[in-house]
PDB file of N, CA, C and O in Angstrom:
ATOM      1  N   PRO A   1       0.866  -1.158   0.210  1.00  0.00           N
ATOM      2  CA  PRO A   1      -0.150   0.074  -0.165  1.00  0.00           C
ATOM      3  C   PRO A   1       0.831   1.243   0.050  1.00  0.00           C
ATOM      4  O   PRO A   1       1.800   1.249   0.809  1.00  0.00           O
ATOM      5  N   SER A   2       0.402   2.230  -0.757  1.00  0.00           N
ATOM      6  CA  SER A   2       1.318   3.470  -0.660  1.00  0.00           C
ATOM      7  C   SER A   2       1.125   4.377   0.533  1.00  0.00           C
ATOM      8  O   SER A   2       0.015   4.466   1.057  1.00  0.00           O
ATOM      9  N   PRO A   3       2.129   5.029   0.962  1.00  0.00           N
ATOM     10  CA  PRO A   3       1.898   5.774   2.181  1.00  0.00           C
ATOM     11  C   PRO A   3       1.050   6.798   2.284  1.00  0.00           C
ATOM     12  O   PRO A   3       0.866   7.430   1.244  1.00  0.00           O
ATOM     13  N   ALA A   4       0.344   7.224   3.472  1.00  0.00           N
ATOM     14  CA  ALA A   4      -0.644   8.184   3.598  1.00  0.00           C
ATOM     15  C   ALA A   4       0.007   9.506   3.122  1.00  0.00           C
ATOM     16  O   ALA A   4       1.180   9.700   3.444  1.00  0.00           O
ATOM     17  N   PRO A   5      -0.690  10.495   2.334  1.00  0.00           N
ATOM     18  CA  PRO A   5      -0.100  11.655   2.227  1.00  0.00           C
ATOM     19  C   PRO A   5       0.094  12.491   3.432  1.00  0.00           C
ATOM     20  O   PRO A   5      -0.724  12.507   4.352  1.00  0.00           O
ATOM     21  N   GLY A   6       1.247  13.226   3.419  1.00  0.00           N
ATOM     22  CA  GLY A   6       1.573  14.006   4.829  1.00  0.00           C
ATOM     23  C   GLY A   6       0.691  15.111   4.792  1.00  0.00           C
ATOM     24  O   GLY A   6      -0.169  15.267   3.925  1.00  0.00           O
ATOM     25  N   PRO A   7       0.913  15.898   5.764  1.00  0.00           N
ATOM     26  CA  PRO A   7       0.112  17.088   6.107  1.00  0.00           C
ATOM     27  C   PRO A   7       0.315  18.017   4.853  1.00  0.00           C
ATOM     28  O   PRO A   7       1.408  18.164   4.305  1.00  0.00           O
ATOM     29  N   LYS A   8      -0.896  18.654   4.442  1.00  0.00           N
ATOM     30  CA  LYS A   8      -0.877  19.612   3.223  1.00  0.00           C
ATOM     31  C   LYS A   8       0.146  20.833   3.526  1.00  0.00           C
ATOM     32  O   LYS A   8       0.237  21.216   4.692  1.00  0.00           O
ATOM     33  N   HIS A   9       0.731  21.305   2.760  1.00  0.00           N
ATOM     34  CA  HIS A   9       1.682  22.623   2.887  1.00  0.00           C
ATOM     35  C   HIS A   9       0.657  23.628   3.214  1.00  0.00           C
ATOM     36  O   HIS A   9      -0.504  23.570   2.808  1.00  0.00           O
ATOM     37  N   PHE A  10       1.179  24.626   4.027  1.00  0.00           N
ATOM     38  CA  PHE A  10       0.392  25.702   4.663  1.00  0.00           C
ATOM     39  C   PHE A  10      -0.349  26.552   3.464  1.00  0.00           C
ATOM     40  O   PHE A  10      -1.462  27.040   3.661  1.00  0.00           O
ATOM     41  N   ILE A  11       0.262  26.681   2.347  1.00  0.00           N
ATOM     42  CA  ILE A  11      -0.279  27.408   1.192  1.00  0.00           C
ATOM     43  C   ILE A  11      -1.530  26.571   0.638  1.00  0.00           C
ATOM     44  O   ILE A  11      -2.588  27.082   0.270  1.00  0.00           O
ATOM     45  N   ASP A  12      -1.283  25.424   0.639  1.00  0.00           N
ATOM     46  CA  ASP A  12      -2.697  24.449   0.093  1.00  0.00           C
ATOM     47  C   ASP A  12      -3.752  24.613   1.101  1.00  0.00           C
ATOM     48  O   ASP A  12      -4.896  24.928   0.772  1.00  0.00           O
ATOM     49  N   ARG A  13      -3.383  24.399   2.381  1.00  0.00           N
ATOM     50  CA  ARG A  13      -4.285  24.419   3.444  1.00  0.00           C
ATOM     51  C   ARG A  13      -5.241  25.825   3.378  1.00  0.00           C
ATOM     52  O   ARG A  13      -6.457  25.863   3.567  1.00  0.00           O
ATOM     53  N   ASN A  14      -4.480  26.805   3.102  1.00  0.00           N
ATOM     54  CA  ASN A  14      -4.988  28.065   3.339  1.00  0.00           C
ATOM     55  C   ASN A  14      -5.398  28.802   1.985  1.00  0.00           C
ATOM     56  O   ASN A  14      -5.724  29.987   2.054  1.00  0.00           O
ATOM     57  N   ARG A  15      -5.394  28.188   0.840  1.00  0.00           N
ATOM     58  CA  ARG A  15      -5.569  28.688  -0.435  1.00  0.00           C
ATOM     59  C   ARG A  15      -6.660  29.844  -0.560  1.00  0.00           C
ATOM     60  O   ARG A  15      -6.458  31.001  -0.927  1.00  0.00           O
ATOM     61  N   VAL A  16      -7.834  29.274  -0.178  1.00  0.00           N
ATOM     62  CA  VAL A  16      -8.995  30.344  -0.338  1.00  0.00           C
ATOM     63  C   VAL A  16      -8.819  31.443   0.513  1.00  0.00           C
ATOM     64  O   VAL A  16      -9.088  32.535   0.014  1.00  0.00           O
ATOM     65  N   MET A  17      -8.368  31.419   1.880  1.00  0.00           N
ATOM     66  CA  MET A  17      -8.410  32.542   2.665  1.00  0.00           C
ATOM     67  C   MET A  17      -7.262  33.502   2.311  1.00  0.00           C
ATOM     68  O   MET A  17      -7.404  34.704   2.538  1.00  0.00           O
ATOM     69  N   LEU A  18      -6.000  32.970   1.702  1.00  0.00           N
ATOM     70  CA  LEU A  18      -5.039  33.682   1.125  1.00  0.00           C
ATOM     71  C   LEU A  18      -5.547  34.563  -0.043  1.00  0.00           C
ATOM     72  O   LEU A  18      -5.219  35.748  -0.103  1.00  0.00           O
ATOM     73  N   ILE A  19      -6.371  33.972  -0.997  1.00  0.00           N
ATOM     74  CA  ILE A  19      -6.981  34.648  -1.872  1.00  0.00           C
ATOM     75  C   ILE A  19      -7.833  35.822  -1.582  1.00  0.00           C
ATOM     76  O   ILE A  19      -7.890  36.898  -2.177  1.00  0.00           O
ATOM     77  N   LYS A  20      -8.522  35.375  -0.488  1.00  0.00           N
ATOM     78  CA  LYS A  20      -9.608  36.738  -0.163  1.00  0.00           C
ATOM     79  C   LYS A  20      -8.878  37.660   0.808  1.00  0.00           C
ATOM     80  O   LYS A  20      -9.227  38.841   0.828  1.00  0.00           O
ATOM     81  N   ARG A  21      -7.831  37.215   1.674  1.00  0.00           N
ATOM     82  CA  ARG A  21      -7.302  38.210   2.601  1.00  0.00           C
ATOM     83  C   ARG A  21      -5.818  38.866   2.436  1.00  0.00           C
ATOM     84  O   ARG A  21      -5.350  39.684   3.229  1.00  0.00           O
ATOM     85  N   VAL A  22      -5.216  38.415   1.379  1.00  0.00           N
ATOM     86  CA  VAL A  22      -3.943  38.896   1.309  1.00  0.00           C
ATOM     87  C   VAL A  22      -4.119  40.345   0.504  1.00  0.00           C
ATOM     88  O   VAL A  22      -4.740  40.320  -0.558  1.00  0.00           O
ATOM     89  N   HIS A  23      -3.686  41.364   0.899  1.00  0.00           N
ATOM     90  CA  HIS A  23      -3.909  42.680   0.323  1.00  0.00           C
ATOM     91  C   HIS A  23      -2.836  43.242  -0.217  1.00  0.00           C
ATOM     92  O   HIS A  23      -2.952  43.911  -1.244  1.00  0.00           O
ATOM     93  N   ASN A  24      -1.534  43.042   0.442  1.00  0.00           N
ATOM     94  CA  ASN A  24      -0.315  43.519  -0.181  1.00  0.00           C
ATOM     95  C   ASN A  24       0.408  42.563  -1.223  1.00  0.00           C
ATOM     96  O   ASN A  24       1.592  42.254  -1.089  1.00  0.00           O
ATOM     97  N   VAL A  25      -0.362  42.130  -2.236  1.00  0.00           N
ATOM     98  CA  VAL A  25       0.307  41.191  -3.198  1.00  0.00           C
ATOM     99  C   VAL A  25       1.552  41.672  -3.611  1.00  0.00           C
ATOM    100  O   VAL A  25       2.570  40.980  -3.620  1.00  0.00           O
ATOM    101  N   ASP A  26       1.477  43.176  -4.051  1.00  0.00           N
ATOM    102  CA  ASP A  26       2.714  43.818  -4.667  1.00  0.00           C
ATOM    103  C   ASP A  26       4.034  43.406  -3.919  1.00  0.00           C
ATOM    104  O   ASP A  26       5.063  42.960  -4.426  1.00  0.00           O
ATOM    105  N   GLY A  27       3.767  43.657  -2.603  1.00  0.00           N
ATOM    106  CA  GLY A  27       4.938  43.319  -1.636  1.00  0.00           C
ATOM    107  C   GLY A  27       5.485  41.953  -1.731  1.00  0.00           C
ATOM    108  O   GLY A  27       6.685  41.683  -1.771  1.00  0.00           O
ATOM    109  N   ILE A  28       4.300  40.935  -1.770  1.00  0.00           N
ATOM    110  CA  ILE A  28       4.814  39.685  -2.017  1.00  0.00           C
ATOM    111  C   ILE A  28       5.608  39.291  -3.323  1.00  0.00           C
ATOM    112  O   ILE A  28       6.543  38.492  -3.378  1.00  0.00           O
ATOM    113  N   LEU A  29       5.098  39.950  -4.279  1.00  0.00           N
ATOM    114  CA  LEU A  29       5.807  39.699  -5.600  1.00  0.00           C
ATOM    115  C   LEU A  29       7.011  40.311  -5.592  1.00  0.00           C
ATOM    116  O   LEU A  29       7.811  39.871  -6.418  1.00  0.00           O
ATOM    117  N   ASP A  30       7.430  41.328  -4.799  1.00  0.00           N
ATOM    118  CA  ASP A  30       8.780  41.838  -4.817  1.00  0.00           C
ATOM    119  C   ASP A  30       9.659  41.061  -3.968  1.00  0.00           C
ATOM    120  O   ASP A  30      10.863  41.130  -4.214  1.00  0.00           O
ATOM    121  N   GLU A  31       9.244  40.297  -2.961  1.00  0.00           N
ATOM    122  CA  GLU A  31      10.027  39.200  -2.206  1.00  0.00           C
ATOM    123  C   GLU A  31       9.997  38.083  -3.135  1.00  0.00           C
ATOM    124  O   GLU A  31      11.065  37.473  -3.177  1.00  0.00           O
ATOM    125  N   LEU A  32       9.098  37.653  -3.876  1.00  0.00           N
ATOM    126  CA  LEU A  32       9.246  36.366  -4.757  1.00  0.00           C
ATOM    127  C   LEU A  32      10.251  36.607  -5.945  1.00  0.00           C
ATOM    128  O   LEU A  32      10.991  35.730  -6.390  1.00  0.00           O
ATOM    129  N   LEU A  33      10.188  37.896  -6.403  1.00  0.00           N
ATOM    130  CA  LEU A  33      11.014  38.237  -7.618  1.00  0.00           C
ATOM    131  C   LEU A  33      12.426  37.991  -7.167  1.00  0.00           C
ATOM    132  O   LEU A  33      13.278  37.356  -7.787  1.00  0.00           O
ATOM    133  N   GLN A  34      12.584  38.713  -5.742  1.00  0.00           N
ATOM    134  CA  GLN A  34      14.091  38.876  -5.328  1.00  0.00           C
ATOM    135  C   GLN A  34      14.685  37.239  -5.085  1.00  0.00           C
ATOM    136  O   GLN A  34      15.849  36.891  -5.282  1.00  0.00           O
ATOM    137  N   ILE A  35      13.792  36.538  -4.706  1.00  0.00           N
ATOM    138  CA  ILE A  35      14.391  35.116  -4.330  1.00  0.00           C
ATOM    139  C   ILE A  35      14.149  34.138  -5.551  1.00  0.00           C
ATOM    140  O   ILE A  35      14.282  32.918  -5.450  1.00  0.00           O
ATOM    141  N   ARG A  36      13.792  34.772  -6.682  1.00  0.00           N
ATOM    142  CA  ARG A  36      13.700  34.021  -8.056  1.00  0.00           C
ATOM    143  C   ARG A  36      12.604  32.872  -8.211  1.00  0.00           C
ATOM    144  O   ARG A  36      12.665  31.903  -8.969  1.00  0.00           O
ATOM    145  N   VAL A  37      11.553  33.216  -7.285  1.00  0.00           N
ATOM    146  CA  VAL A  37      10.485  32.067  -7.441  1.00  0.00           C
ATOM    147  C   VAL A  37       9.656  32.421  -8.702  1.00  0.00           C
ATOM    148  O   VAL A  37       9.183  31.514  -9.387  1.00  0.00           O
ATOM    149  N   ILE A  38       9.456  33.839  -9.049  1.00  0.00           N
ATOM    150  CA  ILE A  38       8.862  34.161 -10.159  1.00  0.00           C
ATOM    151  C   ILE A  38       9.790  34.976 -11.027  1.00  0.00           C
ATOM    152  O   ILE A  38      10.791  35.545 -10.592  1.00  0.00           O
ATOM    153  N   THR A  39       9.359  34.994 -12.383  1.00  0.00           N
ATOM    154  CA  THR A  39      10.189  35.696 -13.297  1.00  0.00           C
ATOM    155  C   THR A  39       9.678  37.142 -13.390  1.00  0.00           C
ATOM    156  O   THR A  39       8.642  37.503 -12.831  1.00  0.00           O
ATOM    157  N   ASP A  40      10.542  38.039 -14.202  1.00  0.00           N
ATOM    158  CA  ASP A  40      10.140  39.382 -14.377  1.00  0.00           C
ATOM    159  C   ASP A  40       8.747  39.391 -15.117  1.00  0.00           C
ATOM    160  O   ASP A  40       7.870  40.197 -14.807  1.00  0.00           O
ATOM    161  N   GLU A  41       8.601  38.509 -16.049  1.00  0.00           N
ATOM    162  CA  GLU A  41       7.168  38.418 -16.858  1.00  0.00           C
ATOM    163  C   GLU A  41       6.168  38.164 -15.974  1.00  0.00           C
ATOM    164  O   GLU A  41       5.134  38.829 -16.032  1.00  0.00           O
ATOM    165  N   ASP A  42       6.357  37.046 -14.919  1.00  0.00           N
ATOM    166  CA  ASP A  42       5.207  36.711 -14.209  1.00  0.00           C
ATOM    167  C   ASP A  42       4.978  38.214 -13.190  1.00  0.00           C
ATOM    168  O   ASP A  42       3.836  38.643 -13.024  1.00  0.00           O
ATOM    169  N   TYR A  43       5.904  38.753 -12.707  1.00  0.00           N
ATOM    170  CA  TYR A  43       5.741  39.818 -11.937  1.00  0.00           C
ATOM    171  C   TYR A  43       4.964  40.943 -12.523  1.00  0.00           C
ATOM    172  O   TYR A  43       4.070  41.553 -11.937  1.00  0.00           O
ATOM    173  N   SER A  44       5.417  41.178 -13.825  1.00  0.00           N
ATOM    174  CA  SER A  44       4.780  42.231 -14.583  1.00  0.00           C
ATOM    175  C   SER A  44       3.107  41.920 -14.833  1.00  0.00           C
ATOM    176  O   SER A  44       2.150  42.672 -14.644  1.00  0.00           O
ATOM    177  N   ASN A  45       3.141  40.769 -15.240  1.00  0.00           N
ATOM    178  CA  ASN A  45       1.562  40.329 -15.611  1.00  0.00           C
ATOM    179  C   ASN A  45       0.735  40.378 -14.528  1.00  0.00           C
ATOM    180  O   ASN A  45      -0.416  40.797 -14.648  1.00  0.00           O
ATOM    181  N   ILE A  46       1.311  39.887 -13.166  1.00  0.00           N
ATOM    182  CA  ILE A  46       0.280  39.743 -12.048  1.00  0.00           C
ATOM    183  C   ILE A  46       0.289  41.239 -11.461  1.00  0.00           C
ATOM    184  O   ILE A  46      -0.762  41.609 -10.938  1.00  0.00           O
ATOM    185  N   ARG A  47       1.336  42.107 -11.494  1.00  0.00           N
ATOM    186  CA  ARG A  47       1.077  43.411 -11.126  1.00  0.00           C
ATOM    187  C   ARG A  47       0.019  44.040 -11.873  1.00  0.00           C
ATOM    188  O   ARG A  47      -0.694  44.852 -11.286  1.00  0.00           O
ATOM    189  N   ALA A  48      -0.195  43.758 -13.177  1.00  0.00           N
ATOM    190  CA  ALA A  48      -1.168  44.536 -13.987  1.00  0.00           C
ATOM    191  C   ALA A  48      -2.593  44.213 -13.652  1.00  0.00           C
ATOM    192  O   ALA A  48      -3.511  44.894 -14.108  1.00  0.00           O
ATOM    193  N   GLU A  49      -2.792  43.198 -12.872  1.00  0.00           N
ATOM    194  CA  GLU A  49      -4.207  42.804 -12.623  1.00  0.00           C
ATOM    195  C   GLU A  49      -4.743  43.934 -11.702  1.00  0.00           C
ATOM    196  O   GLU A  49      -4.012  44.725 -11.106  1.00  0.00           O
ATOM    197  N   LYS A  50      -6.198  43.923 -11.647  1.00  0.00           N
ATOM    198  CA  LYS A  50      -6.805  45.062 -11.165  1.00  0.00           C
ATOM    199  C   LYS A  50      -6.956  44.939  -9.268  1.00  0.00           C
ATOM    200  O   LYS A  50      -6.724  45.828  -8.449  1.00  0.00           O
ATOM    201  N   THR A  51      -7.366  43.687  -9.050  1.00  0.00           N
ATOM    202  CA  THR A  51      -7.513  43.490  -7.583  1.00  0.00           C
ATOM    203  C   THR A  51      -6.614  42.685  -6.908  1.00  0.00           C
ATOM    204  O   THR A  51      -5.985  41.888  -7.604  1.00  0.00           O
ATOM    205  N   SER A  52      -6.397  42.705  -5.683  1.00  0.00           N
ATOM    206  CA  SER A  52      -5.560  41.620  -5.068  1.00  0.00           C
ATOM    207  C   SER A  52      -6.019  40.383  -4.865  1.00  0.00           C
ATOM    208  O   SER A  52      -5.265  39.511  -4.434  1.00  0.00           O
ATOM    209  N   THR A  53      -7.321  40.141  -5.148  1.00  0.00           N
ATOM    210  CA  THR A  53      -7.853  38.794  -5.130  1.00  0.00           C
ATOM    211  C   THR A  53      -7.560  38.286  -6.378  1.00  0.00           C
ATOM    212  O   THR A  53      -7.250  37.096  -6.322  1.00  0.00           O
ATOM    213  N   ILE A  54      -7.547  38.812  -7.596  1.00  0.00           N
ATOM    214  CA  ILE A  54      -7.209  38.397  -8.822  1.00  0.00           C
ATOM    215  C   ILE A  54      -5.839  38.068  -8.858  1.00  0.00           C
ATOM    216  O   ILE A  54      -5.472  36.983  -9.308  1.00  0.00           O
ATOM    217  N   LYS A  55      -4.960  39.009  -8.371  1.00  0.00           N
ATOM    218  CA  LYS A  55      -3.419  38.941  -8.312  1.00  0.00           C
ATOM    219  C   LYS A  55      -3.052  37.670  -7.561  1.00  0.00           C
ATOM    220  O   LYS A  55      -2.259  36.879  -8.071  1.00  0.00           O
ATOM    221  N   MET A  56      -3.638  37.425  -6.280  1.00  0.00           N
ATOM    222  CA  MET A  56      -3.302  36.351  -5.561  1.00  0.00           C
ATOM    223  C   MET A  56      -3.781  35.132  -6.250  1.00  0.00           C
ATOM    224  O   MET A  56      -3.077  34.134  -6.094  1.00  0.00           O
ATOM    225  N   ARG A  57      -4.846  35.017  -6.983  1.00  0.00           N
ATOM    226  CA  ARG A  57      -5.257  33.927  -7.696  1.00  0.00           C
ATOM    227  C   ARG A  57      -4.277  33.454  -8.740  1.00  0.00           C
ATOM    228  O   ARG A  57      -3.835  32.309  -8.842  1.00  0.00           O
ATOM    229  N   GLU A  58      -3.986  34.543  -9.535  1.00  0.00           N
ATOM    230  CA  GLU A  58      -2.960  34.279 -10.627  1.00  0.00           C
ATOM    231  C   GLU A  58      -1.638  33.835 -10.141  1.00  0.00           C
ATOM    232  O   GLU A  58      -1.035  32.948 -10.746  1.00  0.00           O
ATOM    233  N   LEU A  59      -1.151  34.397  -9.083  1.00  0.00           N
ATOM    234  CA  LEU A  59      -0.014  33.985  -8.504  1.00  0.00           C
ATOM    235  C   LEU A  59      -0.075  32.498  -8.001  1.00  0.00           C
ATOM    236  O   LEU A  59       0.897  31.798  -8.285  1.00  0.00           O
ATOM    237  N   LEU A  60      -1.085  31.946  -7.298  1.00  0.00           N
ATOM    238  CA  LEU A  60      -1.138  30.759  -6.973  1.00  0.00           C
ATOM    239  C   LEU A  60      -1.444  29.637  -7.973  1.00  0.00           C
ATOM    240  O   LEU A  60      -1.069  28.478  -7.798  1.00  0.00           O
ATOM    241  N   MET A  61      -2.125  30.042  -8.995  1.00  0.00           N
ATOM    242  CA  MET A  61      -2.379  29.144 -10.074  1.00  0.00           C
ATOM    243  C   MET A  61      -1.354  28.889 -11.201  1.00  0.00           C
ATOM    244  O   MET A  61      -1.318  27.915 -11.953  1.00  0.00           O
ATOM    245  N   GLY A  62      -0.560  29.915 -11.172  1.00  0.00           N
ATOM    246  CA  GLY A  62       0.592  30.114 -12.174  1.00  0.00           C
ATOM    247  C   GLY A  62       1.750  29.774 -11.480  1.00  0.00           C
ATOM    248  O   GLY A  62       1.957  28.597 -11.186  1.00  0.00           O
ATOM    249  N   PRO A  63       2.603  30.739 -11.153  1.00  0.00           N
ATOM    250  CA  PRO A  63       3.999  30.503 -10.875  1.00  0.00           C
ATOM    251  C   PRO A  63       4.180  29.640  -9.685  1.00  0.00           C
ATOM    252  O   PRO A  63       5.033  28.753  -9.648  1.00  0.00           O
ATOM    253  N   ILE A  64       3.304  29.929  -8.635  1.00  0.00           N
ATOM    254  CA  ILE A  64       3.449  28.908  -7.448  1.00  0.00           C
ATOM    255  C   ILE A  64       3.235  27.522  -7.601  1.00  0.00           C
ATOM    256  O   ILE A  64       3.769  26.651  -6.914  1.00  0.00           O
ATOM    257  N   LYS A  65       2.419  27.340  -8.545  1.00  0.00           N
ATOM    258  CA  LYS A  65       1.872  25.956  -8.829  1.00  0.00           C
ATOM    259  C   LYS A  65       3.053  25.222  -9.615  1.00  0.00           C
ATOM    260  O   LYS A  65       3.465  24.087  -9.376  1.00  0.00           O
ATOM    261  N   SER A  66       3.504  26.073 -10.577  1.00  0.00           N
ATOM    262  CA  SER A  66       4.683  25.507 -11.475  1.00  0.00           C
ATOM    263  C   SER A  66       5.967  25.362 -10.483  1.00  0.00           C
ATOM    264  O   SER A  66       6.706  24.388 -10.626  1.00  0.00           O
ATOM    265  N   ALA A  67       6.198  26.218  -9.599  1.00  0.00           N
ATOM    266  CA  ALA A  67       7.507  26.189  -8.800  1.00  0.00           C
ATOM    267  C   ALA A  67       7.494  24.944  -7.794  1.00  0.00           C
ATOM    268  O   ALA A  67       8.560  24.485  -7.385  1.00  0.00           O
ATOM    269  N   GLY A  68       6.304  24.429  -7.418  1.00  0.00           N
ATOM    270  CA  GLY A  68       5.987  23.379  -6.435  1.00  0.00           C
ATOM    271  C   GLY A  68       6.455  23.659  -5.164  1.00  0.00           C
ATOM    272  O   GLY A  68       6.356  24.822  -4.774  1.00  0.00           O
ATOM    273  N   THR A  69       6.955  22.804  -4.426  1.00  0.00           N
ATOM    274  CA  THR A  69       7.394  23.002  -3.087  1.00  0.00           C
ATOM    275  C   THR A  69       7.986  24.139  -2.797  1.00  0.00           C
ATOM    276  O   THR A  69       7.522  24.949  -1.994  1.00  0.00           O
ATOM    277  N   ARG A  70       9.275  24.317  -3.560  1.00  0.00           N
ATOM    278  CA  ARG A  70      10.099  25.545  -3.540  1.00  0.00           C
ATOM    279  C   ARG A  70       9.362  26.896  -3.475  1.00  0.00           C
ATOM    280  O   ARG A  70       9.675  27.792  -2.691  1.00  0.00           O
ATOM    281  N   GLY A  71       8.224  26.973  -4.481  1.00  0.00           N
ATOM    282  CA  GLY A  71       7.520  28.155  -4.769  1.00  0.00           C
ATOM    283  C   GLY A  71       6.531  28.390  -3.429  1.00  0.00           C
ATOM    284  O   GLY A  71       6.395  29.515  -2.948  1.00  0.00           O
ATOM    285  N   LYS A  72       5.892  27.266  -2.906  1.00  0.00           N
ATOM    286  CA  LYS A  72       5.151  27.388  -1.819  1.00  0.00           C
ATOM    287  C   LYS A  72       5.903  27.848  -0.655  1.00  0.00           C
ATOM    288  O   LYS A  72       5.433  28.768   0.016  1.00  0.00           O
ATOM    289  N   ASP A  73       7.115  27.266  -0.311  1.00  0.00           N
ATOM    290  CA  ASP A  73       7.836  27.599   0.549  1.00  0.00           C
ATOM    291  C   ASP A  73       8.372  29.186   0.427  1.00  0.00           C
ATOM    292  O   ASP A  73       8.400  29.832   1.474  1.00  0.00           O
ATOM    293  N   GLY A  74       8.705  29.693  -0.548  1.00  0.00           N
ATOM    294  CA  GLY A  74       9.084  30.980  -0.980  1.00  0.00           C
ATOM    295  C   GLY A  74       7.872  32.000  -0.666  1.00  0.00           C
ATOM    296  O   GLY A  74       8.031  33.105  -0.147  1.00  0.00           O
ATOM    297  N   LEU A  75       6.723  31.487  -1.035  1.00  0.00           N
ATOM    298  CA  LEU A  75       5.478  32.455  -0.797  1.00  0.00           C
ATOM    299  C   LEU A  75       5.153  32.470   0.746  1.00  0.00           C
ATOM    300  O   LEU A  75       4.737  33.463   1.343  1.00  0.00           O
ATOM    301  N   TYR A  76       5.417  31.146   1.352  1.00  0.00           N
ATOM    302  CA  TYR A  76       5.144  31.123   2.718  1.00  0.00           C
ATOM    303  C   TYR A  76       6.113  32.241   3.570  1.00  0.00           C
ATOM    304  O   TYR A  76       5.675  32.963   4.466  1.00  0.00           O
ATOM    305  N   GLU A  77       7.295  32.228   3.173  1.00  0.00           N
ATOM    306  CA  GLU A  77       8.309  33.175   3.802  1.00  0.00           C
ATOM    307  C   GLU A  77       7.984  34.512   3.512  1.00  0.00           C
ATOM    308  O   GLU A  77       8.006  35.386   4.378  1.00  0.00           O
ATOM    309  N   ALA A  78       7.653  34.738   2.215  1.00  0.00           N
ATOM    310  CA  ALA A  78       7.195  36.180   1.831  1.00  0.00           C
ATOM    311  C   ALA A  78       6.078  36.538   2.765  1.00  0.00           C
ATOM    312  O   ALA A  78       6.146  37.597   3.389  1.00  0.00           O
ATOM    313  N   LEU A  79       5.050  35.728   2.907  1.00  0.00           N
ATOM    314  CA  LEU A  79       3.803  36.085   3.732  1.00  0.00           C
ATOM    315  C   LEU A  79       4.076  36.348   5.111  1.00  0.00           C
ATOM    316  O   LEU A  79       3.463  37.196   5.759  1.00  0.00           O
ATOM    317  N   LYS A  80       5.060  35.576   5.598  1.00  0.00           N
ATOM    318  CA  LYS A  80       5.446  35.881   7.121  1.00  0.00           C
ATOM    319  C   LYS A  80       6.035  37.268   7.223  1.00  0.00           C
ATOM    320  O   LYS A  80       5.788  37.899   8.250  1.00  0.00           O
ATOM    321  N   VAL A  81       6.834  37.858   6.225  1.00  0.00           N
ATOM    322  CA  VAL A  81       7.413  38.952   6.159  1.00  0.00           C
ATOM    323  C   VAL A  81       6.174  40.108   5.846  1.00  0.00           C
ATOM    324  O   VAL A  81       5.953  41.039   6.620  1.00  0.00           O
ATOM    325  N   ILE A  82       5.480  39.901   4.690  1.00  0.00           N
ATOM    326  CA  ILE A  82       4.658  41.084   4.477  1.00  0.00           C
ATOM    327  C   ILE A  82       3.319  41.050   5.010  1.00  0.00           C
ATOM    328  O   ILE A  82       2.643  42.079   5.031  1.00  0.00           O
ATOM    329  N   GLU A  83       2.847  39.866   5.474  1.00  0.00           N
ATOM    330  CA  GLU A  83       1.499  39.702   6.080  1.00  0.00           C
ATOM    331  C   GLU A  83       1.584  38.814   7.278  1.00  0.00           C
ATOM    332  O   GLU A  83       1.071  37.695   7.300  1.00  0.00           O
ATOM    333  N   PRO A  84       2.352  39.424   8.435  1.00  0.00           N
ATOM    334  CA  PRO A  84       2.561  38.426   9.605  1.00  0.00           C
ATOM    335  C   PRO A  84       1.394  38.110  10.440  1.00  0.00           C
ATOM    336  O   PRO A  84       1.186  37.007  10.946  1.00  0.00           O
ATOM    337  N   ARG A  85       0.641  39.153  10.555  1.00  0.00           N
ATOM    338  CA  ARG A  85      -0.705  38.825  11.224  1.00  0.00           C
ATOM    339  C   ARG A  85      -1.518  37.930  10.711  1.00  0.00           C
ATOM    340  O   ARG A  85      -2.031  37.149  11.513  1.00  0.00           O
ATOM    341  N   LEU A  86      -1.834  37.802   9.363  1.00  0.00           N
ATOM    342  CA  LEU A  86      -2.466  36.872   8.825  1.00  0.00           C
ATOM    343  C   LEU A  86      -1.731  35.533   8.914  1.00  0.00           C
ATOM    344  O   LEU A  86      -2.291  34.512   9.313  1.00  0.00           O
ATOM    345  N   THR A  87      -0.463  35.579   8.529  1.00  0.00           N
ATOM    346  CA  THR A  87       0.119  34.256   8.576  1.00  0.00           C
ATOM    347  C   THR A  87      -0.112  33.550   9.950  1.00  0.00           C
ATOM    348  O   THR A  87      -0.422  32.362  10.034  1.00  0.00           O
ATOM    349  N   GLU A  88       0.058  34.346  10.974  1.00  0.00           N
ATOM    350  CA  GLU A  88      -0.022  33.807  12.594  1.00  0.00           C
ATOM    351  C   GLU A  88      -1.537  33.368  12.622  1.00  0.00           C
ATOM    352  O   GLU A  88      -1.833  32.252  13.050  1.00  0.00           O
ATOM    353  N   GLU A  89      -2.442  34.198  12.190  1.00  0.00           N
ATOM    354  CA  GLU A  89      -3.880  33.796  12.338  1.00  0.00           C
ATOM    355  C   GLU A  89      -4.052  32.419  11.717  1.00  0.00           C
ATOM    356  O   GLU A  89      -4.612  31.506  12.324  1.00  0.00           O
ATOM    357  N   LEU A  90      -3.562  32.296  10.506  1.00  0.00           N
ATOM    358  CA  LEU A  90      -3.939  30.992   9.754  1.00  0.00           C
ATOM    359  C   LEU A  90      -3.240  29.682  10.337  1.00  0.00           C
ATOM    360  O   LEU A  90      -3.692  28.541  10.237  1.00  0.00           O
ATOM    361  N   GLU A  91      -2.020  30.068  10.981  1.00  0.00           N
ATOM    362  CA  GLU A  91      -1.289  28.880  11.643  1.00  0.00           C
ATOM    363  C   GLU A  91      -2.037  28.381  12.833  1.00  0.00           C
ATOM    364  O   GLU A  91      -1.691  27.277  13.253  1.00  0.00           O
ATOM    365  N   MET A  92      -2.991  28.997  13.442  1.00  0.00           N
ATOM    366  CA  MET A  92      -3.364  28.453  14.709  1.00  0.00           C
ATOM    367  C   MET A  92      -4.452  27.272  14.406  1.00  0.00           C
ATOM    368  O   MET A  92      -4.943  26.631  15.336  1.00  0.00           O
TER     369      MET A  92
END
């Protein structure tokens, strides 16, 4: 039998809340670009979106999904810096 899947990543567990509640998406994009989780093109395309909800959805469904665990880890670290209260709340 295959082993049971481990606990889901913070980003997967909180996807819906992150889309609804992250407001400073541009700050997160800055962090992700610096650690090279996203490309300049991803950065520009996502920044061009009108609302933080759309930006967050695009970020999660595009570059973060493509980058796998490394992307999720990077996003998590960026969230801890840019949205510390939200991150703490979701970890409870």
